[in-house]
N, C-alpha and C positions, 0 to 999 in steps of 0.2 A: 525721258520719253513723254514726258506730260502726264504720266498715270499714276495716280493717289491708291496704292495696291489698301482696299478695304474688303475685307471679308464677312461673310453671314454665316461662316461654318458650312463643312460639309452636309448641308443638311438633304437626306433623300426626302424626295417628294413622296407625299401620299399618294391616295387613289384619287384626290384632284389635280387634271393638268392644268389646270389656271395656274399662274405663279400671282402672289399678291406684288403691287408695285407700287411705287408713289406716283404721284401725279405727272411728274416730270421726266419718270424711268423708262426707259426700254426694255423689254424683254428681248434677248439673244438666245437662240437655242446652238449648241455646240456640236456639229454630227460629222461622222468619220469612219473609216473603217478602222478598226482595231489595229495596233502599232503605227500610227501614222505620226505620231508627237500632240494627239489631240489633247490629251492630259497636259502634256508639258503646256501648250498654249494656253490652256485653262489656269492653271498655274502661274503664268506669266501673268496674265492679265488681271488674276487676280489675288494674287498673293496666297491662295491656299496651298497646303503642302497634300494635296489629295497626290496618293501612289501613280507613278506611272510607271508601270509595267513594260517589258518588252516581249510581249507576247499575246496572243489573240485572245480577244475576250476578256479582259482583264477587267475594265469598267463593268459591272455590270448594273448598276443601281443611278440613278438622276442623281447629281449635286447641282448646288449652285453657290453664286458667289459674285459679288458686288464689287465694279469696276466704275471706277471716272474718268472722264476722258473729255478735255479741255471745257471742263464745265457743265458737263452732262452726265447723268448717271444710267448703267446698266446694270442688268443684272443678267449675269450668263449662268446658263442650264448647260451641263456637261452630260449629252445623254451617252446612252450605254455605246460601244464599239460596235457597228454593224456592217455587213458587204455588202446587204440590201434590204429594201422596205417591202419587197415579195414577204410577209411576215411567215416564216418558219421556225423562229425560235423567241424565245421571250424576250431577248434583247432589239430584234428586229422590230416586234410589236409594240415594246416601248418608245422606240425611237420613232416611227410611224406615227403612231398616236398622239404623241406631242408635237410634231409637226402639223398633224391635222388639226387637232384641236386644242393647242397648248396657249393660242392665244400669242404665239412669239410675234415681235414687231419685224424682226429680221433672223436670217438662219447662217453661220457659218458653216460651211461644210471642208474641213479639212481633208486636205490628200495629199499623198506620198509624192512629191516630183521625180523622184526614182521609179517609180510604175505607175504612171498618171493614167494608162489604158485602165488598168484594173478597177482603179480609183472613180472613174468617169461612170459608171455604172450606178452608183451612188449618187455621185452627183446629177446626172439626169433624172433619176427617181424623185429626187429632191425638188429638181425642177420643174416636174409635172405637178407637183401640190401646191408650192408658192415659188414664184417669182420674186419675192425680196430674197435674194440670197445673194453671198457673197463668198467666193471660192478661195480660200486659204491654199495655195501652194507650199507647201512646207517641204522639210529637209532640203531645201535648195543649196545647202552646202555639200551633202553629201551626192546631189546629182551634178555640181560642178565637179568634184573629185573623178566622177565616173564618166564625164564628155558629155551629159545630157544636157542641152540647150532648150528650153521652153519659151517659144513665141509668145509671149504674154497679153500682147494686142490680138494676134490671130486666135487665142484660145477664147478671150472675153468675147471675140466676134462670134465665135461658133457657137459658145453657151448663152449669149446674151445678157450676161450679169458681171460684175467687177473681179476681176483674178488677181491678186496678192500674192508676190512670194515672200515667204520670211524662212528663217531659219530661227524657229522658236527657242531652240536651248540657248541661244547666244543673244536672242530678243530683236536681231535683225527683221526688220519688217513689218514689224507690230504696231507702231506710231500710223506707217499705212493703211494696215489691216483695220483700225479702228477708225482712219478717217472715212472709208469705203464705208463702213457699219452704219457710223453716225447719217452718212447720206442714205443710206438704203432705208434704215430706222425711220427717221426722222422725214421721207418721203424726198428728199432734197435731189435724187436720182431716178431717173426712171429705167428701167430696164424692159428686155421685150422676150416673149413668146419663143422658143426654139421646139418645134414637134419633133418628135420622133416618130418616124413611119413604120406602123405595125405591118404594111401589107394591104394590099387590096380590099380583101376578104374584110381582114379585124377593123380596117379603116370607115370601110362601108356601116359595119355594125355599129361603130361608135359614132358615126353620123347620124345614124338612125337614132341613137338613144339620148345624145348629148343635150339636144335642144330640150326635149321632155325634163330632163334632168335641172338645165339650168333656168326652167322657165318656174321649177316650186321651188326652187333654194338659189340662195347667191352666197352662201357660208362657205361652200367647200368648192374648190376648183370642179365645174362640171367634166370636163371631159375625161379626168382622174376619176372623179366618182361613178362615171361612165363604163370606165374599164372594171372598176371596181364590182358595181354591178353584173357583169358578165363573168369573171371568175369567179363570182359568188364568195369571198371572202367572209364567213359568219362573223367573226370578230368584228372585223371593221366594219362591217354593216350594222352591228349593234351598236357599237362607238358611234357610228354617224346618226343612228335615229335616238341616243342620247343626246347627241348634239343640236340635232335640228327640232327634236322634241316630236316627230311624226316618223314613222315607218313610211321610208320613200318606196319601197316596193308593194306598198298599199296604193299608193295612189294611180289612179284607173288611166290616166296617159301614160304614165313612168310605164306600169304594168304592160299598155298593150305596146309601148315602143321596146319595151325590153323583149317582148315575147317575136317580133319581127327582126329585132337585132340578133337574135337567139339562130332564128332562121337561114338569116347570111351564114352563121357558123356551123353550120347542117342539120339546125331544130334539134330538138329534143334537150335532154340534158346536157350540158359543155361537158367535157371533160375537161377539169379545173388543172391539173397538172400538162396536159396538151398544151391548153391554153397559156398558163406561165412559161411555159418554154417557150413558146413563139413570142412572147412579150420579151423574156430575157434574150433570148438568141438578137430580138430588132435592137435591143437598149446595145448588146454588145458590138453588134455592127455599126450602130452609131458611134460608140466610143472609140471603135478601130478608125473611122473615117476623121473624127475630131484629132486624135493625136497622130494621125497621119499629116494633116495641114499645119498643126502646135509644134511638134518634136523634132529634133535633129541629134543622132547621136552621132558625135566626132569618133566616139570609140565604140564601135557597133558590138565589139566582143569584151565589153566591161564587166569585170568580177572574176577575173581569174583568181584572185587572192581567196576570196570566199568559198569558191567551187574548189579550190585546194583545201582548204581549211576543214569543209564538209567531207569531202572524200575520206578525210580521216577520221572526225568526229563521229560520224556518221552511218560509216561502212560494218557491215556485218564482224567482219575480223577486229576493228578496233575500237569501235563505237560504245560499245560496253565497258571493253577493260578499261579506256579511258576514262569514263562516266566514272568506275569504281573508284580508280586512283586519285581522280578531281576530289569526289567524296572523301576519300581517306585522308587527304592534304586538309581539306576545311577541318575535318574530327580530329586532326592531330595538331592543326594550330589551336583550334576549340580548347582542346585538352592541355597544351601545355602553355598556352598564353594566360589560361583562367586561374592557376595553382596561386600564385603571387597576391594577384587584387583580391582574392578568395579571402585569403591570409589577411589582408591587411581589413577589409571590411568586416571580417569578422572581429578583428582587436579593434576596430571603432564603434563596433557596436555593442562589444564587451564593456567598453568604458562607457558608451550612452547608459548603458543597464545599470552599471555602477552607480554612475553620476545621476540616475532618476529613483535609484533602491535608499541612495543616500537623502535624496529630497523628501522622497515618502515618509522616510522615517524620522526625519525630522518636522515633519508636519504634523504628524502623531496617526499616520495612517493607521487601520486595524491590518492585524497580520496576514488576515486572507486576503483583503483588497490588496496588500503590498504585493504579498505573493502572486495574486491572480495578475495584477498589470505586469510584473517584472517577469516571473516566471514562464508565464502564460501568454502575454500578449505582445509584450516587448521583445522576451526571447524569439517567441515563433517569428516575428515581423524580421529580427536580424538576421535567424536563420536562412526564412526564403532569400531575402536580399544579397545577402554574402553569398548565398551558393547559386544564384539564378542570374544575378547581373554580369559578371564576368564572361562566362561562356555564351548568354546571350548578346552581350556586347560586342565579341568577335564573331558567331555565326552569323549573325543576322546581315552585317556589313558584308561578311563576304558571299554568303548567299544572295543578296542585292545587287553584288558585281558580277556575278555570274547570270543574274536575271538581266541586269542593263546591259552586260555585252553582247546579249543575244544566244546566250546558251542553252536556256531553260527549252525554249522550243526544240532543240538537239535532242534533249534528254527523252521528251515527248515522242521524237520519232524513233529514237531506241527503244522505247518501251512501247509503240503503239502496236506491234504485231502479237506481242505479250497479252497485252490489256484484251485485244482483239479475240485473241484464243481462248480466255477468261471467260467471254461472253460479254465483257465492260467495255466503254470506249475510251480511244486513246486518249481524250482529253484527261481523265483518270490519272494517268501517270503526272501531271501537273498538279492536282488539288493533292495527289498523293508528298510531290515534293513540299508542298505546301502543309503538312500536317508533320514535317521533321521540325519546323520552328513553333507550330501550334495547330492543334488538329480541332478545335475551334474555328482556326482561321480556313484550315483546310476542310471544315464542311460547309462554311459560305462560300467558298472556291468554287463548289461544286455546283454552284450556280451557271456557270461556263456550258454545262452538259446539257444539251437542249432537252435528248430523250427523259422522260420522267423516270421510266423504268431504269436505264443505266444511272442518271444523277441519284436515286435511292440506292443503287450497290455502291455508289461511290462514298455517299453519307455512310454506310452502315458498315464499310471496312475500311475508313481512313484512320481509325482508332489503332489500325493494328501496327501503322509505323509510331515508334517514340517521338512524342513530343517534346521539347526540349525541357519539360519540368521533369522529365525520365531518365534522362542523360546522365545528370548527376550520380541517382542511385547504380545506373548501371555501369556507370566509369568507376565507381569506387568501388564496387564488387569485382570488375576485374583487375582491376591494380592490384587490391588486397588477396586475390585467389590464383589469378591465373596469369599476369604481365610480370611478377614479378619486382623488386626494387633497383635493378642495374642502372645504367645511363640511358638504354635504351626503350625503359618502361614505357615511356609517353609513345612511341613509335608501335608497341606491340597491344599497351590500349587500346590506340586507334584501327591498328587491324583487326582486332577481336571485335571493337564497337562494329567495323565496318562488314565483319560476319552476321553478327546481330541484324544488321539493316537490312542483310540482303536473305535473313530469316524473314523478316518481317514483310518483305516485298513478296518474297515466295507465298507466304500465309495469306496474304491480301490477294494474289491470284486466285489461290485454291478457293478461299470463299467464296471469290467472285463469282469463279466457274460454278460452286455448288449452289449459290443464290440462283443464278443464271438459268440452271438445268432443272430449279425447283420452284421455290414459291414468288420468283420473279422471273419466268421464261421469257427469252425474248431471242432475236436474233441483233448482233452486235451492228450498230449503224456506223457507218463509213463519216469521216469528217477531214476538209480541207484544213492544214496545220500552215499557215502563210511560214516561209521561215525568214525572218527578219534579217537585214545583213547585220554584220558584226560590227560594235559601235565602242569607242571608247567610252569607259564610264566616266561619267561626272562625278571627281572623288567627294568633294562637299555635299553635293545631292544625296550621293549615296550615303554617307556617313548621317546627313541630318534627318532623310526619310528611315533609316535603319534604325535612329534612335529613338525618334518622336512616334513614328508612326508602327513601329513593331516592338522593339524592346520596351521603350516606357509602357506601350497597350500591353502587352503581355505581362510585365510586370506588377503594372496596377492591377490587370486582374486577380493575379496571384496572390498579391497582397489582401486585396478584398474578400477574399474566399479563406485566407489563411489565417485573418485575424479571429474571426468569431470559430474555424477551427481550433484555434488556441485556446481560447475561452472553455469548449467543449474537450479539450482532451486535459487541459489541466482538472475540470471538474470530475472526469472518469480517475485520474490518477491521484485524486486528494479525497475524495470521498468515498469512505470505505464502508464494508456489509461483512461480520463477522470478523471481523481484522483485515482482511485484505481490501483493497482497492478495487474498483468498479474493472480498473482496466485490465490487474490482474485476473479478477474472475471472467471476464470475458475471454481474455487469452484462455484460460483455462477451460472454458467450457468450448472453445474453437480446438483446441490442441489434436483431439483424436484425427476429426478429419483432414486438419492442415498437416498430420504426419503423413497420413496417406498419400497426399502429391507431394511429399519432399520437402515441407515446409513446418514451421509449429505454429503455435496458436499466436505468440506475440507479433511473428511476421503478419499472419493473416489478417489480426487485429489493426497493424501498422498499414496496410494497403485498404482497409474499410475506413479507419479517420483519416485516412487522407485524400478520401473521393474528392475534399474541396482544392486542395493543391498535390500533386504528385512529389511536389518537393520535400514534404515533410515526411515522407514514409521512414528514412533512416533516421532522423531524430526521435520520432516516435518509438523505434524499435529500441534505441540507447536508453530513452529513458524507462522504458518498461522492464531492461534489462536490469537496469542501475537501483529499478525501485524507488525513483525519484519522483518528485512531484512537480515536474518542468523537463521542457525538451532541453536536451545537452546534447554539444559536439563535444569529441574527443579534441587531444592536441593535434594529433596526426594519425594518420592510416593504420598505423602500426598499433597503436593503444586500439583502436576501431576492431582491430585482425584479431587483437588478443582478446579481445570482451567476446566477439562472435564464438570465437572458438572454447572460450570458457562455457558457452553457453550450446554446445553442440553442434556448432557449424562445421558443415567437412563441404569439399567442394562438389557434393550432390544437391545440399542446401543451395549452394551459393550459385549453381545452375539453375536450380527451379525456381531460385528468387527472382533471376533476371529475365525467364522465359515467361514468369507471371506477372515479373513488369513489361513484359512486349505485350501481353495477353491477358488484359484485364479490364474491366468497364470502365467506360470515360471517365474524366474530370465531370464535375457539377457544372463547369462554365461549356466544357463541350455538350452535356447532357440536355441544359437548355437553350445550345444552339441548334441541335438536333430538333427539338422539341418545335422549335420557331421555324425552322426550313422545312419541316415536313407538315406539322401541320398536325402532328399525331403523337399520342403519347404510346399507342400502340408498336409504333416504330420506332419511338426512342426507347421503348422496353427492349425492345429486338437487337438496337443497336448496343443497348447496356450488355444485355446476356451473351451474345452470341460472342464476343472475345473472352469473355469470362468463362462459357463451357469452353469453348478451345482453349484456352489456357488451364483450366482443369484436368481436361482431357490429356493433353501433352502434359503437363507436370506428373500426373499420376502415372502414365507412361513410361517417361524417365527415372523414377524413382523407385517404380517397379523393377524394370530393369536393371537398375543398380542392384538392386537388392538380391534379385536371380542370378546375378551373375557376380553376389559377394566383393561390389566394389563400394555398396556403401558401409 
């Protein structure tokens, strides 16, 4: 294709909107609705492996990458996916401000060829800001399958800018797209303004105000800026003031013209919501007109397959059961498939630890340092990788397959009513799903929720669903105490694990309801969730993205926090006071309280020391019970089961340990992420205490009930 892929990394833009560029470079803004393949276009042109989701609002931060085409260099800026530039969310505000003030040489607006009319709303709003636009008509392969034909020449004529048909997933049309981008960015091709008619009253108001605006500034389109003065969007006007260096409303001529324009609209304070509705209605009508002249459908009733599938996957009768069945299949394959690779990795790291130990002894390493490096650091590293990597390498690709196929938005649809009844936002269903992989990722994903109140509820409750780091503990306890060891033990383990997942979602809803009725009162807001068409996932990209973007990222985070944890645990296990290790002393101190909630002191100290990484809870328990100075794993679960029974474990202990694993404080990385997302130590403390106190209360109730009934 002639593109040399170079990347600058997925650098998130800072507070400044201007991109540093070389003398001959051009900055290209990439805008579009969510789920139109915008990030796929971005990846294809820059070579970046930014994640491409299949549900609305996935991209919530700007990323930039470099592209070279026919000897010319470009910096592409991937803007957040948004449906409109009439900013009502952070995503819309960021996209609008960059298009206005980001010094872009051209803008590429990516639209979905299968639903062009809805996408034209954003195109028309972008054209009001700048005429240096190329429309990328993406997903043409899907449009052709559905019998949709688009007259590119007519569409270009209606919009006044170049229109290029592409199928970004296969790379088709991207060469021509960059040719048109070059022509626009280097001013080799002229475009012409296509005005949206806002009706006689509003047009008269604009005509009175626009000349005064154009007279005092030429940095921003005067017609568009006149509209923004009329609707009074404060954040935009503040950004315009920073860009222009003066307050536009403070200019006497503009102020006088604005007063006259408002009189045309009824005088006094303008109802901003009513004005926005009128503007939106005019944009929709113009989009309908353009679509009428540009689109022809050979099969008007296209999509019966998708509708039939949706009737099954989203109906009240089958939607939830199918969702639980798919979840069970994912967990079953994860549990059954991870056992053998985990054993291989454990053996490999055992050999590496032995080799490292021999080398350290050979060079005369002091005994304490030898023990710290091998039994503290290397053993912790080996345990975390061998336990975490296999299930993640299975779970994340399957999760990504569901995502790319278009099923995740259906999960949000199925759970929307539940979350709305809990006073939360329907999009919280999506962030909850992300939490199963990593709670820190789920917290970051809460950015897609526009309402600050509902976003905070989603952040505070995300830890109630178990992340990948807690699955090994849950799976091991289920297998040892509840699922048995027969041929169907993996199936029973998966079913019991699904039961725990249902419990965690139920607790998420209950706590969300309590928060929305107390400290975070408010009405749940509605949202429009676009149901994308079902698509065949690209297996190669799924594997690459799930391995590099998710598996290795989460594994790297776990290793980074587990290594210092290994040092701390080794010190506590090897430093003594009065003949007992610090670990044993701390466990003894916590034991009375721990037994009240169905645990013991060792289990509780293991959870506390597992704050950096949930994966090391079981190894710490083994180390403490065996009174050794290093993390240990036993040969199989039967040996571990015998060890736990010998130290007083019953089915009540096992149940309370699983419940506390579900409901306890977030890991260190998640806490730090919550601090960054909320900007508040107070809410971070709430996020820490809320699941912990809930877990203590639930475990105390279960343990006390078992004692009263004589079951413990």
